[in-house]
Structures are given as C-alpha cells and as structure tokens.
N, C-alpha and C positions, 0 to 999 in steps of 0.2 A: 607723213601727215596723218594725224588721228581723225577718224571720222566715226565718232561714237554713235551719232544719231541718224546715220544713213543705213538704209536697208541694203542687202547684197544686190548686186547687179541683176541677177536672175529674177528678182521680184518685179522689175519693170514690166516684163511680159505678163506676169500674173496680174499686175495692175490694169493693163490694157484688156486682158481677158475678162476682168471683173467690171471695168468701167463701161465698155461699149454696150453690153446687154443691159446693164443697170440704167444707163442713160436712155436707151430705147424704151425700156419699161417705164422710166420716170416720165418721159414725154407722152407715152400712151396714157398713163394715169392722169397727167395734168391736162391733156388736150382732148382725149377720147374717152375719159372716164372708165378706163380699163381697170379691172381688178381681178385678183385671184380669189375665188370663193373660199378656198381652204385657209386663207389668211384672215377670215372673219373671226372676231373674238367678241365675247360679251363679258362685261364686268358688272357684278352685282354691287349695289351700293353698300358701303361698309356700315356696320352696326353703329349705333350712337356712341357706344363705349369702346370702339375700335381705336387702335393706335393712330396717332396723328399722321404717320407715314402713309397708311392706307387711305386716309381722308384726302391727303394732298395728291396722291396718285389718282384717286377718283376725280378730284376737281380738275387736275391737269389733263385728264383724258376726255374732258368735256362732259362729265357726268353731272356737273352742277351741284346743287345742294344735296349733301349726303344723307340728310334726314328724310328725303322723300321716298326712300326705299325703292328707287327705280333701278332700271338696268340700262347700262350704256353699252351700245354695240359699235364696233368700229372695224375697219379693214386695214391691215398693216402692209398692203402692197406698196403704198407710197413711201412708207418708212423703210421697207426693204430696198426699194430703188434708190432712195437718197443715201442710205448707209453704204450700199454697194458702190455707188458713184463716188462718194467721199473716200472710202477706203481705197478704191482703185486709183483715184487721183493722187492720194498720198503715196501709194506705192510707186506710181509713175514719177512723181515729182522728187521723191527723196530716196531713190535708189542710186547707189554708187555708179559712177561711170567705170568702164573697164580700167582706165587709168585715172585715178582720182588724185590729182596733184594740187599744188597751191593755186595755179591758174584756174583750174576748174572750180575750186572752192571760192575764189574771188568772183568768178562769173556767176556762180550759184547765189552768192550773197547779193551781188548787184542786181541780179534778175529778180530775186525775191523782194528786195526793197523797191524796185521799179514797179513790180506787180502790185504791191500794197498801195503805193502812191496812186497808180492809175485806177485801181479798183475803187478806192475811196473818193477820188475825184469824180469818177463816173457816178458812183452812188450818191454823192452830194448833189450833182446836177439832177439826177433822177428823183431825189427826194423833193426838190423844188418843182419839178415838172409833172410828176405822175401822182395821181390821187385816186382814192376809191379802191375798188376791188383789184384794179390793175397793179396797185402798189404791192399787194400780196405776191403777185407773180414776180415782180421785180426783186423782192426779198428772197424768194425761193431761188431764183437764178443767181442772186448774189452769194448764196452759200457756196457756189462752185467757181465763181469767176476769179477769185484770187489765185487758186491753184491752176486753173486753165491758163490764165494770163502768164503766170510764172513758168509753166511748162513751155508755152510757146516762146516766150522771151529767152528762156534758158537754152532751148534747142537752137534758136537763131544765133544766140551769142556763141555757142559752141561751134556752130557751122562757120560763123564769121572768123572765129579764132583759128579754126583748122585751115581756112583759106589763106589767112595771113601767114601762118607758119609755112604752108606749102609754097607761097610766093617768095618767102625769105630763103628757101632752099635753092 
C-alpha cells in the first residue's frame, strides 16, 4: 500500500516532543499572559508609496491605517506556541504506523471523518451558545480540536482492532 502523504514512524515522537511544550506555552500565554520578551517585534508603518504587500502585512498585524506613520509592536510568543502545537499534532496524527496496511488506512480514514464530523457538530453548538470575548477562546481551541479528536479516535480504533485480532487467534 502506498502512503505518499504520511510521515515516517519516528516523526511521531518528534511530534510529541514539540506538542507538549508548545501546548504548555500556549496555555500560559492564553491564561497567564506569559510572554518571552525576546519575541517582541516592532513594525514601522509602510510609506505611502510602498508595495501593497507591505500595506496588507501592516494592516493584518494590527497596525491600522498605514498613513499615520505609527509603529506597531507585538509579541510572537502565542504564534510560536500555536505553530509548535499544530506542527506537533500534524506529526503525531500523520506518522505511519510500524505496519501500515489497508486496515490501518481504513481506520485512519474513518477516524479522520469521524473527527471532522464531531468537531463541526461541537463547533456548531458552541456558535449558538457562546458569545462575546469567550467566543474568541472557542475559536482558538477549535484550531486544535480536529487533530486532537482524530488522534484519540485513531488510537482507540487501533487498540480495538488489535484486541479483536488477538481474540481471533
């Protein structure tokens, strides 16, 4: 069976090594306002005749009107934590098993489909129930829930499959 889009098995451990500290850092940033000072950056407003790309970057970074000549400063600790957690989860979720056969591929597909359904069902309910500033937190957590639910469901499906195979012997 060809598995073009899966990482080698050893990447799963690297994913855990990246995910755990990134998640701890992200929770500290979100709930304790923790930040690394060396990740502070300042962006100067682009000139009026600057390329449109620079103006869009300025606007997206929260700089506002580029004509005011202001300086926008930000800290990248939360971005570092989010990227670390996402990359870690991707490595965990999409690393090959030691034996990657058709059954594992089917379990992987079913688990991913189930995770997407559950994630969007929960998100739909939360869209109806959560409002205001708390909704922003819901959307932050939603960045990670599809992969987390997939990993949990896939691991449980593999364990259930292994028990079934052992019982048949």
